[in-house]
Backbone as a ProteinNet text record, in pm:
[ID]
protein_1_A
[PRIMARY]
XXXXXXXXXXXXXXXXXXXXXXXXXXXXXXXXXXXXXXXXXXXXXXXXXXXXXXXXXXXXXXXXXXXXXXXXXXXXXXXXXXXXXXXXXXXXXXXXXXXXXXXXXXXXXXXXXXXXXXXXXXXXXXXXXXXXXXXXXXXXXXXXXXXXXXXXXXXXXXXXXXXXXXXXXXXXXXXXXXXXXXXXXXXXXXXXXXXXXXXXXXXXXXXXXXXXXXXXXXXXXXXXXXXXXXXXXXXXXXXXXXXXXXXXXXXXXXXXXXXXXXXXXXXXXXXXXX
[TERTIARY]
6698.9	6822	6804.7	6915.3	6908.8	6882	6820.3	6795.1	6908	6971	7087.5	7048.7	7132.5	7115.4	7127.1	7041	7044.7	7181.5	7253	7385.1	7483.3	7476.5	7563	7527.6	7398.2	7352	7401.8	7398	7445	7593.1	7672.5	7816.9	7844.3	7771.6	7790.7	7753.8	7642.8	7601	7704.3	7755.9	7855.1	7984	8024.5	8145.8	8130.6	8015.2	7991.7	7993.6	7926.6	7922.8	8062.4	8142	8279.8	8365.6	8354	8434	8392.4	8261.9	8211.9	8261.2	8257.2	8303.6	8451.8	8530.3	8675.1	8706.6	8633.8	8657.5	8620.5	8508	8462.5	8556.9	8626.9	8717.6	8856.1	8886.3	9018.3	9028.9	9148.7	9175.6	9253.8	9280.5	9353.1	9270.5	9337.5	9264.1	9203	9272.2	9221.7	9232.1	9124.7	9122.5	9076.5	9119.4	9071.2	9021.2	8927.8	8870	8832.6	8851.4	8820.9	8712.1	8614.9	8503.8	8468.1	8435.2	8378.6	8244.4	8134.4	8002.5	7910.1	7833.9	7746.6	7621.4	7566.2	7442.8	7330.4	7248	7132.4	7153.8	7279.8	7303.9	7272	7208.5	7176.4	7242.2	7333	7392.6	7285.8	7249.2	7140.1	7170	7064.9	7076.7	7179	7274.7	7379.2	7441.6	7532	7604.3	7746.2	7833.5	7972.6	8005.9	8105	8155	8259.4	8286.3	8378.6	8303.7	8355.5	8307.2	8356.2	8268	8304	8302.2	8401.4	8400.9	8398.2	8280.5	8259.5	8285	8390.9	8432.2	8394.7	8330.7	8290	8381.6	8447.1	8535.5	8463.3	8365.5	8286.6	8148	8045.8	7908.9	7841.7	7720.6	7642.3	7587.4	7604.5	7560.7	7460.8	7358.4	7265.1	7264.5	7292.3	7290.2	7162.2	7088.8	6959.7	6961	6899.6	6878.2	6730.2	6692.5	6551.5	6499.6	6585.6	6539.4	6597.3	6671.6	6726.1	6796.5	6825.7	6900.5	7011.9	7127.6	7242.5	7296.6	7308	7358.5	7507.7	7580.4	7725.1	7760.6	7779.5	7823.1	7975.3	8031.9	8177.7	8252.4	8363.4	8443.9	8395.4	8301.5	8247	8254.3	8231.4	8231.5	8119.8	8075.7	7979.7	8043	8043.9	8088.3	7968.1	7980.4	7872	7912.9	7847.6	7885.6	7876.3	7962.6	7960.2	7827.7	7779.4	7655.8	7529.3	7539.8	7421.2	7381.8	7261.1	7214.1	7186.2	7236	7220.1	7225.7	7166.5	7179.4	7245.4	7302.9	7376	7327.2	7278.3	7223.1	7306.2	7339.9	7420.4	7328.5	7334.1	7250.4	7316.4	7436.1	7509	7624.8	7704.8	7824.4	7913	7961	8028	8168.9	8260.1	8395.2	8407.5	8424.6	8428.6	8535.8	8580.4	8680.4	8625.6	8655.5	8607.6	8721.5	8710.8	8802.4	8720.7	8770.8	8701.8	8790.9	8738.1	8817.4	8758.4	8840.9	8794.6	8778.3	8871.2	8868.8	8862	8745	8734	8746.3	8808.9	8818.1	8785.7	8751.8	8724.5	8610.5	8627.4	8525	8478	8571.1	8535.9	8443.5	8431.8	8345.6	8207.8	8174	8043.9	7929.6	7821.5	7708.6	7609.4	7617	7522.1	7597.7	7538.2	7601.7	7627.9	7741.2	7780	7842.9	7794.9	7855.3	7975.4	8088	8211.8	8264	8328.8	8394.6	8538.5	8575.7	8707.1	8814.6	8914.6	9023.8	9118.5	9200.8	9299.1	9395	9432.5	9522.9	9459	9333.5	9264.3	9252.3	9223.7	9212.2	9342.6	9454.9	9584.6	9628.3	9599	9633.6	9555.9	9429.2	9347.7	9395.9	9431.1	9484.7	9614.2	9699.8	9825.1	9799.9	9702.6	9669.1	9619.4	9540.4	9492.4	9610.8	9704.4	9821	9908.9	9922.3	10009.4	9944.1	9814.7	9739.4	9801.8	9841.7	9895.3	10042	10108.8	10252.4	10331.2	10373.1	10435.9	10565.1	10640.9	10768.2	10750.3	10625.6	10598.8	10510.5	10521.9	10435.4	10444.9	10566.4	10581.6	10520.2	10543.9	10485.6	10332.7	10280.3	10135.5	10077.7	10145.1	10099.2	10096.4	10199.8	10206.6	10096.3	10073.2	9968.1	9831.4	9806.4	9677.9	9655.9	9758.6	9746.6	9715.2	9782.9	9758.1	9619.9	9578.2	9445.8	9335.8	9346.4	9246.7	9246.5	9366	9374.1	9308.7	9327.6	9271.2	9118.7	9060.9	8915	8855.4	8924.7	8876.2	8880.5	8946.1	8959.8	8871.5	8799.3	8719.2	8592.9	8560.7	8440.8	8312.5	8209	8080	8001.1	7911.4	7823.4	7680.1	7581.4	7440.7	7369.7	7421.6	7363	7291.8	7264.3	7183.2	7038.5	6948.9	6807	6732.3	6693.4	6620.2	6485.4	6446.2	6317.3	6229.1	6100	6008.9	5979.6	5943.5	5905.3	5758.8	5677.9	5534.9	5511.2	5431.8	5410	5352	5247.3	5183.1	5273.9	5344.1	5434.2	5554.5	5604.6	5718	5680	5557.2	5512	5511.8	5468.7	5471.3	5614.9	5705.9	5846.2	5907.7	5876.4	5929.8	5870.9	5743.8	5678.9	5745.3	5781.8	5848	5983.3	6057.9	6188.2	6174.8	6066	6043.8	6003.9	5928.5	5882	5897.1	6018.5	6040.2	5965.3	5907.2	5835.5	5891.6	5982.3	6046.6	5948.4	5831.4	5734.8	5626.5	5650.4	5551.3	5514.6	5386.6	5336.4	5299.8	5324.9	5289.6	5140.1	5058.5	4913.3	4869	4934.3	4899.1	4929.5	5048.1	5086.5	4997	4970	4884.2	4745.1	4694.6	4563.9	4559.1	4665.2	4667.7	4670	4717.1	4719.3	4601.9	4511	4395.1	4436.8	4536.3	4587.6	4584.3	4582.7	4595.4	4739.6	4761	4896.4	4986.5	4933.2	5012.8	5050.5	4954.3	4981.7	5082.3	5066.6	5159.6	5300.9	5312.7	5445	5513.8	5437.9	5493.8	5534	5447.1	5476.5	5599.8	5609.2	5720.6	5853.4	5859.3	5983.9	6014.3	5912.3	5933.4	5987	5936.3	5973.1	6108.2	6145.1	6267.1	6376.8	6339.3	6438.6	6467.5	6401.4	6420.6	6285.6	6283.9	6159.4	6123.7	5997.8	5954.1	6031.8	6052.6	6123.5	6266.5	6334.3	6471.9	6475.4	6383.7	6379.1	6351.1	6257.3	6221.2	6342.1	6418.7	6536.9	6641	6666.2	6762.4	6714.6	6584.4	6529.3	6541.2	6526.8	6542	6683.2	6782.4	6920.3	6937.4	6884.8	6895.3	6842.6	6726.9	6663.6	6739.7	6806.4	6872.3	7017.9	7083.4	7226.4	7264.6	7193.3	7233.2	7233.6	7135.1	7127.5	7240.8	7269.6	7379.9	7513.4	7530.3	7655	7673.4	7562	7570.8	7600.2	7602.3	7635.6	7516.2	7394.7	7277.9	7281.8	7233.2	7236.9	7163.9	7221.5	7161.3	7022.1	7007.7	6878.5	6770.4	6800.2	6702.6	6665.1	6766.1	6742	6658.8	6694.8	6625.5	6478.2	6450.6	6312.9	6231.4	6292.7	6223.1	6188.1	6272.3	6249.2	6144.2	6095.8	5988.1	6030.6	6157	6202.4	6153.3	6115.7	6064.8	6174.4	6298.3	6410.3	6536.2	6630.5	6758.6	6833.9	6821.4	6890.1	6845.6	6716.1	6665.4	6724.2	6736.9	6795.6	6941.8	7017.3	7159.4	7179.6	7093.7	7101.7	7081.9	6981.5	6956.6	7075.4	7129.3	7241	7363.2	7392	7506.5	7487.9	7365.2	7338.7	7362.8	7331.5	7347.1	7488.4	7554.9	7683.3	7800	7774.4	7883.7	7938.7	7879.5	7927.5	7814.5	7824.6	7724.9	7740.2	7635.7	7646.9	7766.1	7788.1	7898.5	8032.9	8053.5	8179.8	8195.9	8087.8	8090.4	8136.6	8075.6	8107.3	8237	8270.5	8397.8	8514.6	8504.4	8611.6	8628.2	8517.7	8527.8	8576.9	8542.5	8595.2	8745.9	8791.8	8934.8	9013.8	8950.8	9019.8	9023	8935.3	8925.9	9048.7
-947.2	-877.2	-798.2	-777.7	-709.9	-561	-500	-357.1	-289.8	-191.9	-128.4	-26.4	-14.3	86.9	225	319.1	453.2	520.2	499.1	560.7	501.4	369	302.2	349.1	359.1	403.3	543.9	631.4	769.7	774	694.1	689.4	638.8	534.2	478	579.9	651.6	753.5	864.9	909.1	1016.4	971	847.5	793.9	786.4	738.5	728.9	867.1	964.5	1100.7	1159.9	1139.2	1192.3	1127	996	925.5	966.6	982.8	1022.3	1161.6	1253.5	1390.2	1392.1	1315.8	1310.4	1255.8	1151.4	1091	1187.1	1255.7	1346.1	1465.7	1502.4	1617.2	1579.8	1451.8	1407.1	1411.2	1443.6	1444.2	1321.2	1228.8	1106.5	1026.2	963.3	889.4	761.2	696.9	572.6	582.2	549.7	546.7	409.1	369.6	244.6	273.9	193.1	213.6	79.6	67.3	-56.6	-30.1	-121.2	-103.8	-234.7	-225	-335.8	-284.6	-343.6	-286.4	-393.3	-358.3	-458.6	-489.2	-607	-650.2	-550.8	-527	-440.3	-296.5	-256.9	-117.6	-96.8	14.6	51.2	184.3	183.6	308.5	380.1	502.5	572.4	595.1	625.1	651.4	761.7	733.9	830.3	793.2	876.4	845.7	899.8	860.3	904.7	964.9	1050.9	1098.2	1002.3	895.2	791	659.2	574.1	436.6	364	289.8	214.5	65.2	-5.7	-151.6	-195.5	-239.2	-274.6	-423.8	-459	-598.5	-647.3	-762.9	-820.5	-936.9	-928.2	-1034.7	-1128.6	-1075.4	-1157.5	-1096.7	-1183	-1135.6	-1125.4	-1073	-1056.6	-914.4	-849.3	-711.5	-708.1	-624	-601.7	-453.1	-424.1	-287.1	-268.2	-162.3	-137.3	-4.7	-6.2	115.2	120.7	219.8	235.2	116.6	55.5	-48.8	-188.3	-207	-340.5	-354.6	-480	-511.2	-607.3	-588.3	-672.9	-729.1	-862	-928.3	-953.7	-926.3	-947.2	-1039.9	-1167.5	-1261.4	-1254.7	-1326.8	-1325.1	-1365.9	-1297.8	-1330.3	-1266.9	-1172.3	-1105.1	-953.3	-884.8	-738.8	-689.6	-567.1	-503.1	-378.3	-370.7	-249.6	-155.7	-37.9	60.1	182	206	318.6	452.3	544.6	676.5	746.5	820	894.3	815.1	683.4	600.8	605.7	650.8	654.1	511.8	481	345.5	347.4	246.7	224.8	89.7	68.4	-54.9	-111.1	-235.8	-298.6	-419	-424.7	-534.5	-645.4	-761.7	-874.5	-959.2	-922.6	-987.3	-894.1	-928.7	-850.3	-858.3	-744.9	-737.9	-681.6	-745	-691.9	-663.4	-535.2	-501.7	-398.2	-399.2	-305.1	-244.4	-117.3	-52.2	13.7	9.1	77.9	185.4	307.3	418	471.7	471.4	510.5	637.8	743.2	873.2	875.5	812.2	812.3	668.8	605.7	463.5	439.2	328.7	284.7	135.3	84.9	-57.3	-101.9	-213.1	-269.3	-166.8	-89.8	5.5	115.9	132.5	236.4	183	63.4	2.9	94	91.5	180.1	119.6	-10.5	-77.8	-154.3	-167.7	-245.7	-388.9	-443	-577.6	-648.9	-770.6	-850.7	-925.7	-916.6	-978.3	-1076	-1181.1	-1274.6	-1227.2	-1204	-1147.2	-1256.1	-1234	-1330.2	-1320.4	-1423.6	-1422.2	-1304.3	-1275.7	-1163.6	-1031.2	-1009.7	-886.2	-873.5	-984.8	-986.4	-940.1	-997	-962.9	-821	-778.1	-642	-539.9	-568.1	-476	-468.9	-583.9	-586	-505.3	-517.6	-443.1	-293.5	-259.5	-118.5	-54.5	-128.2	-78.3	-59.3	-153.6	-144.5	-24.5	2.8	111.3	248.5	252.1	377.5	479	591.9	699.1	687.7	581.9	567	637.4	759.8	842.5	782.8	711.9	657.3	541.1	489	379.1	425.5	554.4	610.8	539.8	507.4	442.2	302.8	228.6	95	103.8	203.4	220.4	246.8	329.5	357.5	230.5	148.2	24.2	-73.1	-83.9	-172.6	-125.6	4.8	59	33	55.5	36.1	-109.8	-202.7	-344.8	-385.1	-326	-356.3	-314.1	-194.4	-147.6	-235.6	-276.3	-365.5	-500.4	-551.6	-680.7	-676.6	-560.6	-547.6	-585.8	-547.8	-578.1	-724.5	-805.6	-948.1	-1037	-976.3	-1055	-1108.7	-1235.6	-1293.9	-1240.3	-1225.3	-1178.9	-1295.3	-1261.4	-1360.6	-1311.2	-1402.3	-1362.8	-1337.4	-1241.3	-1215.4	-1080.8	-1023.9	-903.4	-942.4	-869.9	-901.8	-776	-766.9	-648.8	-638.9	-516	-493.8	-407.2	-438.9	-358.8	-223.2	-128.7	4.2	6	-81.4	-87.6	-124.6	-44.5	-67.2	-203.1	-245.9	-373.3	-491.1	-483	-591.6	-594.9	-477.4	-470.7	-531.5	-509.9	-565.9	-717.9	-775.7	-921	-973.3	-900.7	-943.5	-939.9	-836.4	-828	-938.3	-966.6	-1074.5	-1208.3	-1228.2	-1352.8	-1366.3	-1256.6	-1262.6	-1302.1	-1257.8	-1294.2	-1440.5	-1490.3	-1630	-1690.3	-1728.6	-1780.5	-1910.9	-1921.3	-2042.3	-2082	-2181.9	-2219.3	-2253.3	-2306	-2347	-2243.6	-2118.5	-2012.6	-2005.6	-1989.8	-1995.2	-1856.1	-1836.8	-1711.4	-1683.6	-1787.6	-1768.8	-1716.6	-1763.4	-1717.3	-1567.7	-1526.2	-1385.5	-1299.3	-1346.6	-1271.5	-1253.3	-1360.9	-1353.4	-1252.1	-1244.4	-1150.4	-1005.9	-985.6	-851	-828.1	-926.9	-917.7	-895	-971.4	-959.3	-1094.8	-1092.9	-1217.1	-1264.8	-1392.7	-1447.8	-1372.9	-1348	-1281.4	-1139	-1065.7	-927.5	-924.5	-1018.6	-1023.4	-1054.7	-1153.3	-1191.7	-1073.7	-1000.5	-884.4	-775.5	-748.2	-646.4	-683.7	-810.7	-852.5	-832.6	-870.8	-853.5	-706	-626	-482.4	-417.4	-462.5	-401.2	-449.6	-572.8	-629.6	-658.9	-675.6	-708.4	-856.6	-939.6	-1085.2	-1153.4	-1283.1	-1359	-1387.1	-1421.4	-1454.9	-1573.4	-1676.5	-1796.9	-1764.4	-1681.7	-1643.4	-1563.5	-1468.2	-1386.4	-1472.9	-1565.1	-1652.8	-1734.7	-1785.6	-1865.3	-1780.4	-1660.9	-1571.5	-1528.4	-1502.1	-1457.4	-1564.3	-1690.5	-1799.9	-1801.4	-1786.1	-1779.6	-1658.1	-1545.2	-1419.3	-1434.8	-1500.1	-1515.3	-1611.5	-1710.4	-1814.7	-1783.8	-1699.9	-1676.1	-1626.9	-1530.1	-1485.3	-1597.3	-1685.2	-1794.9	-1895	-1924.5	-2016.3	-1956.7	-1826.3	-1760	-1760.4	-1762.2	-1767.5	-1907.9	-2006	-2142.4	-2230.1	-2185.5	-2269.8	-2392.7	-2506.4	-2629.8	-2614.3	-2669.8	-2662.1	-2725.2	-2834.7	-2903.3	-2811.3	-2742.7	-2652.6	-2539.1	-2477.6	-2364.5	-2408.3	-2523.6	-2572.4	-2601.5	-2670	-2706	-2583.3	-2490.8	-2367.2	-2283.9	-2294.5	-2217.3	-2282.3	-2399.9	-2462	-2564.1	-2603.5	-2704.9	-2841.9	-2923.6	-3056.5	-3147.4	-3121.1	-3202	-3116.7	-3159.5	-3089.7	-3101.5	-3217.3	-3238.7	-3136.5	-3104.9	-3006.9	-2869.6	-2834.2	-2704.9	-2698.4	-2804.3	-2807.2	-2800.1	-2868.4	-2863.7	-2721.6	-2652.2	-2513.5	-2424.8	-2443.5	-2361.9	-2381.8	-2507.6	-2538.5	-2482.1	-2485.5	-2431.9	-2281	-2212.2	-2066.8	-2023	-2095.8	-2048.4	-2143.7	-2257	-2343.4	-2437.2	-2440.5	-2530.3	-2552.8	-2658.4	-2683.7	-2577.8	-2554.6	-2455	-2480.5	-2605.4	-2637.7	-2600.4	-2643.1	-2613.2	-2463.4	-2398.5	-2255.1	-2174.3	-2199.2	-2118.6	-2162.4	-2291.6	-2337.5	-2272.3	-2262.7	-2200.8	-2054.5	-1982.8	-1841.3	-1816.7	-1906.7	-1895.2	-1920.4	-2013.8	-2044.7	-1928.7	-1854.1	-1742.4	-1617.5	-1610.9	-1490.4	-1472.8
12452.7	12485.9	12614.4	12685.8	12812.5	12793.8	12896.5	12895.1	12971.2	12908.6	12968	13073.7	13175.5	13278.8	13214.1	13251.4	13191	13199.4	13310.6	13325.3	13225.6	13206.3	13108.6	12967.7	12941.1	12810	12778.7	12878.3	12860	12826.4	12894.2	12868.2	12727.4	12687.3	12553.6	12445	12466.8	12369.8	12358.9	12472.3	12472.7	12404.3	12429.4	12367.6	12216.2	12171.6	12027.2	11962.6	12025.6	11970.4	11962.3	12065.7	12068.9	11960.1	11946	11844.4	11702.5	11681.4	11550.1	11513	11609.3	11584.8	11552.7	11628.3	11605.4	11467.3	11426.6	11296.5	11183.3	11198.4	11094.1	11077.4	11183.5	11178.1	11125.2	11122.2	11078.2	10925.7	10876.5	10732.5	10687.6	10779.7	10744	10644.3	10547.5	10446	10501.3	10595.1	10654.7	10806.4	10874.4	11019.8	11066.6	11185.6	11245	11386.1	11430.8	11564.1	11624.8	11755.8	11827.8	11930.9	11942.3	12036.6	12105.4	12233.2	12309.4	12361.6	12314.4	12340.9	12400	12503.6	12567.1	12486.7	12512.9	12448.3	12476.8	12375.8	12395	12354.8	12332.8	12295.3	12147.4	12118.1	11980.1	11948	11851.3	11805.1	11723.6	11761.7	11691.6	11543.2	11468.5	11325.6	11300.1	11210.2	11177.7	11043.6	10995.4	10872.3	10884.4	10790.3	10788	10651.8	10650.1	10520.6	10464.3	10535.6	10492.4	10474.2	10389	10382.6	10507.9	10571.9	10691.9	10661.4	10711.6	10709.2	10854.8	10900.7	11040.6	11057.5	11129.2	11146.3	11286	11293.5	11421.5	11456.6	11571.8	11618.5	11715	11789.7	11882.4	11893.4	11907.3	11916.7	11781	11781.6	11658.7	11654.1	11539.5	11518.9	11404.3	11415.7	11305.7	11271.1	11145	11094.8	11015.6	11046.7	10981.7	10906.9	10787.8	10710.8	10676	10601.2	10564.8	10484.3	10403.9	10313.7	10339	10445.9	10467.5	10600.4	10633.3	10754.6	10715.9	10780.3	10749.8	10880.5	10883.4	11002.9	10989.2	11097.3	11097.8	11214.4	11186.3	11290.4	11305.2	11402.8	11422.1	11295.9	11270.2	11154.4	11026.4	11036.4	10919.7	10936.4	10826.2	10826.9	10737.4	10761.4	10672.3	10614.2	10482.5	10414.5	10406.2	10469.5	10475.3	10392.7	10279.6	10194.1	10267.4	10233.1	10294.9	10263.8	10363.9	10347	10373.9	10392.7	10416.6	10564.1	10593.5	10731.3	10779.9	10899.4	10952.3	11104.3	11165	11309	11329.2	11448.2	11476.3	11608.6	11605.9	11725.9	11767.6	11897.2	11950.5	12001.7	11936.8	11976.6	12085.8	12124.6	12233.1	12267.3	12368.2	12394.5	12270.7	12224.3	12094.9	12106.7	12035.1	12015.5	11866.4	11831.2	11689.1	11659.2	11534.4	11485.6	11356.6	11333.5	11212	11136.3	11004.1	10914.3	10843.5	10840.8	10775.1	10663.4	10541.2	10424.9	10364.4	10356.8	10308.2	10156.6	10085.9	9939	9888.6	9900.5	9864.9	9714.9	9679.5	9540.4	9536.3	9417	9404.2	9492.8	9563.2	9650.3	9754.1	9809.5	9914.7	9865.3	9733	9677.3	9641.5	9688.3	9656.6	9699.5	9623.6	9650.9	9749.7	9774.6	9863.4	9972.5	10090.8	10196.9	10151.8	10195.1	10155.8	10274.6	10305.3	10411.6	10354.6	10422.7	10377.9	10483	10438.8	10530.8	10551.6	10675.6	10707.1	10700.1	10618.1	10604.1	10723.9	10741.2	10849.7	10832.5	10707.1	10682	10722.6	10683.6	10720	10871.6	10937	11082.8	11147.5	11104.2	11163.5	11127.6	11004.3	10963.6	11046.2	11070.2	11148.3	11293.1	11348.9	11485.3	11494.1	11392.6	11390.6	11371.5	11287.6	11266.4	11395.3	11472.1	11601.7	11696.6	11697.1	11786.1	11752.3	11622.6	11578.1	11587.7	11609.9	11610.8	11706.2	11653.1	11736.6	11771.5	11724	11751.9	11641.2	11667.6	11564.6	11509.8	11592.8	11547.3	11449.5	11438.5	11346.3	11230.7	11194.5	11091.8	10958.8	10913.9	10784.5	10787.1	10895.5	10907.1	10909.7	10978.8	10985.3	10846.2	10767.6	10631.2	10546.6	10560.6	10483.4	10524.2	10655.1	10705.5	10656.8	10663.8	10619.8	10471	10391.1	10246.4	10214	10280	10256	10306.6	10418	10473.3	10376.4	10320.5	10224.9	10100.2	10055	9939.3	9969	10090.2	10126.9	10131.7	10165.1	10167.5	10032.1	9925.5	9791.6	9755.5	9837.5	9808.9	9898.2	9989.7	10083.3	10016	10037	9975.2	10037.9	9956.1	10004.4	10065	10158.6	10219.4	10212.2	10192.7	10175.6	10308	10386.9	10517.9	10524.6	10407.2	10402.1	10380	10443.1	10429.4	10385.5	10257.3	10211	10278.9	10308.5	10373.2	10284.9	10276	10193.5	10255.8	10171.7	10219.8	10261.6	10200.3	10230.1	10376	10445.9	10589.2	10622.2	10551.5	10583.1	10551.5	10439.3	10402.5	10495.8	10532.6	10625.7	10760.4	10803.1	10931.2	10927	10814.7	10800.6	10803.6	10739.8	10736.9	10877	10953	11090.3	11177.3	11157.7	11232	11200.8	11074	11033.9	11103.3	11115.2	11181.3	11327.7	11392	11532.3	11545.6	11446.3	11450	11310.5	11272.4	11136.3	11111.6	10993.3	10951.6	10815.9	10811.8	10684.9	10573.6	10610.9	10510.1	10481.7	10521.7	10498.9	10350.4	10323.1	10185.8	10133	10004.1	9938.8	9954.8	9935.9	9942.3	10078.6	10186	10320.6	10336.5	10291.3	10302.8	10213.1	10093.5	10002.3	10062.8	10126	10189.2	10301.4	10379.9	10491.5	10442.8	10320.7	10263.6	10167.8	10162.7	10073.6	9928.3	9885	9749.3	9680.1	9547.8	9473.1	9481	9455.1	9456.5	9357.8	9238.6	9136.1	9178.6	9232.5	9274.7	9389.6	9483.9	9597.2	9549.2	9461.2	9410.6	9342.7	9263.3	9194.2	9294.3	9391.5	9493	9573.7	9613.5	9698.6	9626.3	9501.5	9426.3	9402.4	9376.3	9357.1	9484.1	9599.6	9726.9	9779.9	9750.6	9809.6	9708.6	9581.7	9480	9468	9550.8	9545.1	9551.4	9520.7	9528.9	9674.3	9697.9	9832.7	9887.2	9804.5	9849.6	9890.4	9811.8	9844.9	9974.3	9988.3	10110.3	10232.6	10220.6	10332.6	10378.4	10284	10317.1	10389.3	10337.4	10400.9	10539.1	10550.7	10677.9	10785.3	10747.7	10844.9	10903.1	10816.6	10864.3	10954.1	10909.3	10982.4	11124.8	11137.8	11267.9	11359.1	11299.5	11378.5	11414.3	11336	11355.3	11494.7	11554.6	11688.9	11791.6	11786	11882.5	11859.8	11734.8	11704.8	11748.5	11726.5	11765.1	11916.5	11991.5	12137.8	12187.8	12096.7	12135.3	12168.1	12135.1	12161.1	12070.6	12117.4	12037	11904.8	11800.3	11667.6	11668.7	11740.1	11746.4	11801.6	11910.9	11972.8	11879.4	11818.8	11729.3	11608.3	11550.8	11431.2	11459.9	11569.7	11601.4	11642.5	11716.5	11754.4	11631.5	11528.1	11406	11316	11355	11279.7	11176.2	11176.5	11080.8	11125.9	11029.1	11061.2	11113	11073.8	11120.9	11127.6	11210.4	11221.1	11089.2	11023.8	10896.5	10791.9	10789.9	10693.4	10719.7	10847.8	10884	10843.1	10872.2	10838.6	10687.6	10612.9	10466.3	10415.2	10469.6	10431.2	10465.9	10586.2	10632.5	10543.2	10509.5	10423	10283.1	10234.8	10101.1	10097.3	10206.2	10209.8	10244.7	10335.7	10388.2	10364.5	10300.7	10258.4	10363.1	10481.5	10587.7	10687.5	10766.5	10870.1	10979.1	11059.5	11167.4	11259.9	11296.8	11387.8	11325.4	11199.9	11131.3	11110.9	11072.7	11043.2	11164.9	11280.6	11398.6	11465.1	11457	11513.2	11440.2	11309.3	11229.6	11266.5	11292.9	11324.7	11465.2	11557.9	11692.4	11695.5	11611.7	11606.1	11547.5	11456.1	11390.3	11477.1	11577.5	11659.1	11748.2
[MASK]
++++++++++++++++++++++++++++++++++++++++++++++++++++++++++++++++++++++++++++++++++++++++++++++++++++++++++++++++++++++++++++++++++++++++++++++++++++++++++++++++++++++++++++++++++++++++++++++++++++++++++++++++++++++++++++++++++++++++++++++++++++++++++++++++++++++++++++++++++

């Protein structure tokens, strides 16, 4: 990712601080915000007193917390529970919109971050809410749009784009190394050996630290590592072979099993909806 000019970085930091302060001081039950952010910018660790639904219209965003990372490709959103400290990293130039709910109910009151697929209705409602923002003569229409938007959040399908991270320093280091150089065929015995542990002890530790099996985590991590490149339009063949897959067909099969469509179909549909 590109390194930002210090002057640009300063402006972005000041803008984020100003927007966060304004939002925290507002008593409105639902707020919306629109952002266009360059690649390489990292929103520092922070939290909100509202539940946030961060929607990505273009680019790829990664939200990190102490125990996990969640990837948000185009056409998706991340529900971030209120009070949860998180940072936000732009893996490319990003166009994103956020909904902030003061009194969340139902899906919006979830205790853990959740990646959601943004429906066409939610997309259009959010665009309209942004357009109406601050237009006093359209107050009633704005209230109706906001209410329907919050209701629609509860109907959005979940996607498996969250990646739990272990708290253990040595195990976390191996997981980060895997994200930099994914190996689809990585073996439990190899990881256990690097930590000087038996297979059984490693398997137990990994599940305790992440909440999922090693095989499940490895599969999710492969998608996690490849999604930014696919979203930028890099050829599936190049991405698949660089990621260590023996064939493009094997990569596409894995991708379809996790996300329900081939990479080409998946990203074409989201570009058309943007």
